[in-house]
N, C-alpha and C positions, 0 to 999 in steps of 0.2 A: 721375588725373594728366592727364586729358584734358579740355581745353576749347577749345572752339574759341573771324585775321588777317581837277584839278588839272592845271593844264594849262600847259605851256610854249608859247612862241611857235612858229610853224611852223618857223622856221629852226633852233631847238634840236633839233627831232625828227630832223633829218638831219645832226647834228654828226658829224664824223669823230672817233672815239674813239682816243686814243693807247694804245699797248700798252706794258706794262712788260717790259723785257728783264732776264733773270737769267742767272746762270751755267748754269742747267739747260737753257737754249735750245741751247747748243752741242752737247750730246750727246742731244738729243731724238730718239728713233727715228723714222724716216720714216713707219712705219705709224701712230704716234701723232700725228705732226704732221698727218696727213690728217684728223684729227678736230677740229682747231682751227678755230674760227670762231664766229660769233654767231647762226647759225640754230638752229632747234630741233633738238636731238639732237647739237649740237656743243658744245665747251667753249671759253670765251674763253681767250686766251693767258695772261693774268695769273692766272686761276684755276688753270689747269694748272700753270704755273710754280711758284706758291706751294704747291700741294698736293704736287707732285712733290719740291720742295726739302724740305718737312717730312718726307715719307716717307723720303727718302734719308738725311736726318739721323738720324731715329729708328731706322732700320734699321742704320745704321753704328754707333750707340752701343749697340745691343742692346735698345733699348726695345721694338721690335716685330720679329717674325720672319715675319709674314704676307706672302705673295707678292702680295697685293693691297692697294690703298689707295683712299680715297674722297675726293670733293670735292663741294661744293655751291655753286651760284651763286644766292644768294637775291635777286639783282636781276632775275632772269627771272620771267615770269608763271607762275602756277600753273595757269591755265586759258587755253586757246586757243579759236579759233573752232570752232564745231560741237561744243561740249562735250568737246573733246579736252583731255587733261591735258598741261600743259607739262612738258618733261623738263629737269630742272635738278640732279639728283643723279647723280653719276658713279661707277661702279666701274671701276677700272683695274688690270689684272694684266699687267704688262709681259712677264713671262717666257712667258706664254701668248698674248700679243698680243690681250688682251681689253679692249675699251672698250665700256661700256654706259651709256646715259643713260636715266634713269627719272624718274618724278614723285616729288615730295616736298612735304609740307605746310610751312607757315611759322607763326611765332608770331602769334597773333591780337591781342596787345596788350590794352589795357583802356580803357574810357571811365569815368573816375572822375568821375561827375556833379558839376558845380559846382566841380571842382578842376582836372582835366586830362584831355584826351582824347588818348590815344596808341594808339588802336586801328588795326588794319590791315584793309583790304578782303580779299576772297577771292582776287583776282587778283594784285595787286602789293603789295609791302611798302614802306611809307613810313617806319615807325618801327622802330628797332632799339634794343636795350639789354640790360643785364646785371643789372638789379635783381631781387631775389627777389620773387616774386608779380607780376611785370610781364607775364608771358606773351609776352615778346618774344624774337626770335631774336638771337643774338650771333655775329658773325663772328669767325674766328680759328682757332687750332690746337687740335685735340682728339685724344685717344687713346680708343679704345673699351675698355671694361673689362668688369666682370662682367655676367653675364646673370641675370635673375630671372624665373621664370614664375609667374604668380599666377592662381588660380582666381577668376573673376568672377561665374559663375552659369550658369544654363541658359537656353536659348532654343529655340524651335520650329524644328527643321530641316525638318519636314514636319508635316502635320496630326496624325500619330500618333506622331511621334518627337521626343524631347527631346535636345538636344545640349549637351555641356559646352563652355563658352567659357573658355579659359585664354589669357592674353596674355603674351608674352615681352617684357621690357624690357631694353635694353642701356644700361648706365650709361656716360656720357661723362665724362672728366676733361679740363678745358681749361687753357690757359695764358694768362697776361696777363689781358686783359679777360674772357676766357672762363673764368677760374679759378673763377668762381662756379657752374660747371655742376653740381657734386655737391650743393652746398647747395640749388640750385634744382631738383634732381632732373631734370636735362636729359639726355636720351639718345635712343635710337631704338626704334621699335616699329611695329607694323602700325597703319594708320589705321582702327581699329575701336574701338567702345565698346559695352558692354552697358548699355543703359538699363534698370535693374531697376525693376519695378513692384510686385511682390508676392512672397510666400513660398508655395512650392508643396510639397505633401506628397510626399516621395520618400525614405522611410526606408532604401531599399536603396543610396542614394548614399553614397560615402565622404566626401562633403562635407556631409552632412546634419548639422544641429545636434542638440542633445539631444532636441528634439521631432520629429525626422525631417523637418525642413523645409529647403528650399534656396531661394536667391534665383532669381527668374525674370524675364526681361525680353525686350527686343527688341535684336537685334544690328544696330548702325548702322555703315555704312561711310562715312567722310568723306574718302575719297581725293582728293588735290589741294586740299583745303580748308585750314583753319587749325587750329592746336593751341595748347597752352600754352607753346610755345617749343621743344618737342622736335622731332626730325626724324622725321616719320611717312612710311611707305611704304605702297603698296597692299598688301593681304594677300598677293597672289601674289608681289610683289617681296620682301616681308618674309620669305617662306618660303625665298627664295634667299639673302638677305643674312645672316640671323641665324645659320644653321649655319656660315657662313664665319668668324664671330667668336667662337664658343664656345671658350673657353680659348685663343684665338689673336688677341690684340688687334692693331689696326692704327691708322693715322692717318686723320683726317678733317679736311680744311680747308674752312671755310665762308667764302665771300666775300659781303659786304665787311666789312672791319674799320672801326673808328671813323675812322681817318685817311682812308680812302677816302670814307666818308660825308660827313665834314666838308669835304673838298676839293670834292666834287661840289656840296654845298650852297652853298659859297662861290662856286663858278664860276657856278652858276645865278643867284645874286643879282647877279653882275656881267655876266650874259649872255655869259659867256666859253666858248669851246670847249676851253679848256685844263683838262681834268679827267680823273681816272681813269676807267677803263671803267665803264659802267653800261648795262644793257639799254635800248635806245632806246624800246621800246614802254612799258615801265614808267616810265621817266623822264618821258615825256610825260604819263602818267596821274597820277603822284603830284606832279608839279611839282618837288619837291626832297625828298631823304631827310633824316631826322634821327636822330641817335644820342642816346639818353638814358642818361647815366652813372648808375651805382649811387648816387653821392653826391647827385645831383640828384633822381632818381626815388624812391629808397627812402623818404625822408621823406614824400613825397606819398602813396605807397601806404599807409604806416603811418597817416597822418592820416585817409585815407579809411576804412581798415578799423577804426580806433578809433571812428569815427562810425557805421559800418555793421557791427556785429558779426553774424556768422552764427549764427543760432539753431541749437541742436543738433537734428539730425534724429531723428524718432521712429522706432519700429519700422515695417517695411513691413507693409502689410495682407496678409491671407491671400488667395491667388488664388481667384477665383470659378470655378466650373465644374470639369471633370475635370482 
């Protein structure tokens, strides 16, 4: 499930960005208001307002009972200067006065050679969309649902020790344009993948096949990078978030939605400062964002995949050495 996501005039880089006011502003606790802003580690007002409104609505109607909720600002950079990860995923627990900003990956998109290129760079997201197999991030309202932990294989924890790698995946259900989340297998997980190379003899393993063999490979951490559209967290952050959600769903609001993307795109074309919030650093880098609807992108993906069928993979070779 894992694969790994332009330049405006100088005057646009310093645009004043209007903020969206909502009913949630009036009762926003002072301690939470202190975290509102557009610097790293802060949350933009519109992102908080929409995330909070979604949570309060779903908690009031009984959809969720969790005391915490989540938000993500996909307009922010994934990487900052000095190899630091940009913090754009937020955990908010109002009853405990907890606000935490962490790193998260974004959808890589794809380059369908000779058809369409809607790929994203490592730092900023230009392309968004909700088509199956597009590997794009979709903004909007989500509910976290069931968790599934899968065995992926073994890797070398040390020269003399093999370790089991199991990864937990949290399924998201979306609403509106994000309603394709389940069919796209969109959810949350640690930003790790086990690249399997071969089959190793380990008959004492509960995961061994009939011949006593297990998959073996290299554990790769791609924190702060790109994914297939899922929300990925560093392994340490995933270990904190995932237990919060087991049998206790909550809301996740991802900004921006298509209406925001299209408004910013139109404003950039007119060289206008009248547009919804967008992170200034990333807007300068990407030039203008684009939303690819399922109706537009799905036929292009289908066309490409029909012309480039994936050959079935053969069995892994037996590992050499001990």
